N, C-alpha and C positions, 0 to 999 in steps of 0.2 A: 504494500500500500504506500501511496505517496502523499495523499491528501485526504483529510478527514474533517467533517463538520460535526461538532457537538451541538445539540439543541438542548439547552437547559435555561429556560427564560426567567423563571421566578420560582419561589420567593427568595428573599435575601439569604436566609439560612440554608435553603436547598441549594442555591448556587454555590455557596461556600462549601457545603458538604460534597459537592461534585468536583471541586478544584483538584483533589489528588488524582483524578483520572488523567489530567494533563501530564503529571510527572510519571504516572504508570506507563502511558503510551510512549513518552519520550525515552524512558528507561528501556522499553522493549525495542524501539527503533528511533534513534535520534534524528533520522532523516525525514520522518513523517512530518508534514506540515499540518498544523491543527488550527482550524477556525472555530469560532464559538458564536452561536446565536443566542442573544440574551435581551431581556427587557432593558430599555435605555437607562432607567434609574440605577441598574445594577452593573452597568458596563465597566465601571472603574474597578470593581472587584475582580473581574476577569483580566482586565488590562494589567493588573498587578503581577500576573504570572509571566515569567520569561519564556514559557513554552507556547504561548498563543501567538499565531501569526497575524490574524485579523479578527477583530470583534465586530460582528454584524448585529446591529441594534434593531429592535422592533419596539413598538409601543402599542401593543394590542389593547391594553386597558383604555388608552386614549381613543384608539380607532373605534372600539365598540360603542363608546359614548356617542359617536357620530352616526351610528347606524350601520346596517348590513352593507348597503351600497358603498359607503366610504371604506369599510373594512375590506371589501372585495377589491376596491381600487388600490388600496395600500398593499394588499397581498400580491397583486399583479406587478406593482412597482418593485416589490421585494424579489419576485421571480425574475424580473428584467435585470435587477442589480446582480443577481447570481447567474445570469444566463451564460456568461463567458467562462465559467469554471466548471470542471467536472470533478466530483468527489468519488473516491473509491468507496467511502462509507459515509452515510448520514446517520448519526447515532442520536436518537431521541431518548434522553435520560429522564424525561418528564413523565411520559406515559399517559398523556391526556389527549383528547381529541384535538384541542386547540394547538398543542405542540406538534402533533403529527401533521396537521394541516399546514402549519408554518414550515415544517421540515419538507413538505412536498414542493415548496418553492425552489428547492435546490435539486440539482441533477446528481444522482448517485443512488446506490442501494440503501434503501431506508430500513433501519434496524431499530428495535426497541424492546421493552419488556414483554414477556408472554402474558397470556390471558389471566393466569393466576396471580400475576404480579403488578400489572398496570393499574393505575388508579381508576382509569376508565377503560374497561375491557374492549369497547368498540374501537379504541385507538389501535389495537393490535391488528385489526383488519388491514391497516395501511402498511404493516411491516413485512418485508421480505424475509427477514431473519429475526428470531426472538430468543431471549435468554432470561434467566432469573437470578435469584440469590438465596442464600440461607435465610429463612424467615426469622431466625433468632439473631441475625446480625445487626450491628449498629447501622445507623442511617448512612454513615460514610462508607462503611464496608459494603453495604448493599449496592451502592452506585459503582464502587470499584469492581465488585464481582460481576455486575451487569455488563459494564464496558469490556471487561476481560473476556467474558463469555461470548459477547458479540464479535469482538475483534480477534479472538483466538490467541491471547498471550497469557503467560502465567503471572500471578500476582507475587510481587517480591517486596518484603519489608513493610514498614509502617507507612501510613499515609503522609504525604508531603504536600503542603498547601502552597506556601510561597518559599522563596529562597531564604529561609530562616532556619537556623539551627538552635534548638532550645538549650538553655543553660543546663549543665549537668547538676550544678549546685545552686540553689536559690539563695542569694545573699539577703541579709536583713534589709528591710526597706525603711529608710530614716523618716522621722517625723518631719512634716512639711511636704512630703511626697503627695502626689495626686492619687486619690481613690475615686474611681468612676462608679457611679450608681447607674446601672443600665435598667431602668425602671419601665421603659416604654415597650408596649406590645399591642398588636392590633386585637388580640383576643382577651376579653375581660377576665376569663377564667385563669389566664396566665399571670395576671397582675398581682403583685404583692401589695398588701394594703399600705396606703400613704402613711398611716399612723406608725407602721413598722419602719418604713423608710426614714421617717422623721426621728424616731428613737435611735436608729442606727447612726443617722447623721449627727445627732447630739453627742453620741459617745465618741465618734471619731473626731469631731470638731474639738471636743474637750481635750483630746490627746494631741491636737496640733496638726492634724492632717487636713489637706485641702480637698474638699469633695466637689466633683464635677458632675453636672447633670446634662447629658445630651438629649436632644429631642428631634423629631422628624416632621411633626405637623402641629397645628394650633392646639389640639387637644393634649398632645404630649407636652407641649410647652407649658400649658396651664397646669398640668400635673407636676411638672418639674418645679414650677413656681410655688405650688402648694407645699412641696417637700422642703424647699429652701427657705420658706418664709420665717424670718426672725432668727435664723441659726447662723452663727458666725462661720466663716471660712467655707461656705457652701455657695457655689456659683452655677447659675444656669448658663450653659454655653450658648454662643450664637448659632444661628442656622448654618449648616455646612453640607456640601455635597459629600457623597460617599468617599470620593478620592481624598478630599481634605480631612474628612473624619478619620479615615484610615491612618493618615500621617499623624494626626493629632493624638489618636488613641495610643500610639506607640510611646507617648510620654507618661502613660499611666503607670504608677507603681503597683497598683492593685485594682482589680475589677470585681464588682459584685453585681450579678445580673440575673434576671429571669430568663426563661427560654425564649430568646428573641434573636433577631439577626445579628445585632451588634455584639451580643454575647458570644455567638459562634465565630464572629470575626476576631474578637479578642482571643478566643481559644486557638484560632488558626495562627495567631502571632505568638502563641505560647506565653501569654501574659499570666502572671499570678492571678488566680481568680477563684471566687466562690460562686458556683452556679446553682440556681434555685429551681427545682423541679417539683411541681405539685399538681399540675394539670396535664402533663405529658410524661410518658414513661422514661425514667432516667436511663434504663438499660439501652434504650434505643437512641437517645439524643444527648446524653451527658458527654462532655468533652474528655473522654478517657484517654485520647491521644495526647493531651496536654499534660506533661508530667508535673506541672505546677498548678493543677486545678483540683478543687475539692467540690464535689457535688452533694447537695443536701436536699432532702425531701424526696417524695415520689408521689404518684397519683393518689390523691386524697389525703396526703400528709404535708401540710404547709410548715416550713421551717419556722421556728421561733426566733425572735431577735437575738436572744442570748446565744443560741446555737450558731447563728450566722456570725455574730461578733467573735465568738471563741475561735471558729475556723479561720476567720480573717486575721485575727491577731497572731495565730500560729504562722500564717504565711508572712505576715509583716516581720516576724522574728526570723524568717528564713527557714522555717521548719514546719511543714504541713502535718507531720505525724504527731 
């Protein structure tokens, strides 16, 4: 194979979970040229990988708001954009009807998950080749196994997201360092109560740490302001695109976050972190690949403030055990 197109358009966390596929393909054959089709807001996440040749952006969410006719016109423009290239494989890692239809705009053998694995089984009718994964596997490993099964290469080693090597030993994080609270998520059931964020903020503020609160929309900004109100050394960050956010996030000494895209981005950078899971299964989504991550809670069990604070202070001391 000489040229491959990966189709993984959304959401933020899912795109991040798919990034190790790039390194896997490159390890198998460094000569393969890899393009990636992704929703425009998440394009910078993919551009951060040195193994991507071209990022092809779509904006299906915006297209659909304009109606079926406009969406059809944009799909034809996408097809025209890709008309001059031939792919050996078009790999749909999304497993949805919408992603399969987007993938059809490209020339090449269309591949994707099998009927028992795809989120929407009707999407499988578009695939010339199908594969699956171990149903007990982590979300990252599922995508790695799917791509390896479709493209026919063995999986080697741990997942690699960006060109970053995790520290073998976590040093102590000094007072005054930034602690990021990743509080924002689109799903209400994944939100940790504001009162708990505020109690945690008070504790770390009293210890002299600088708490940073990012946000992505007006509702998240308002939530951040409620968390920060009246507490010293707590800052609501300005609006940033994902490229700028990714660079800014690297300054964090510690991250505490719910199951949301930025939490998974922080994990992909191997930042010291406490990840909170109580609406989604930790065995499937917790950042086990990050040696400096502690995951708390599970479906139906919301972590207490004291539990989170204790885990975070162990990391701040340079010892998570």
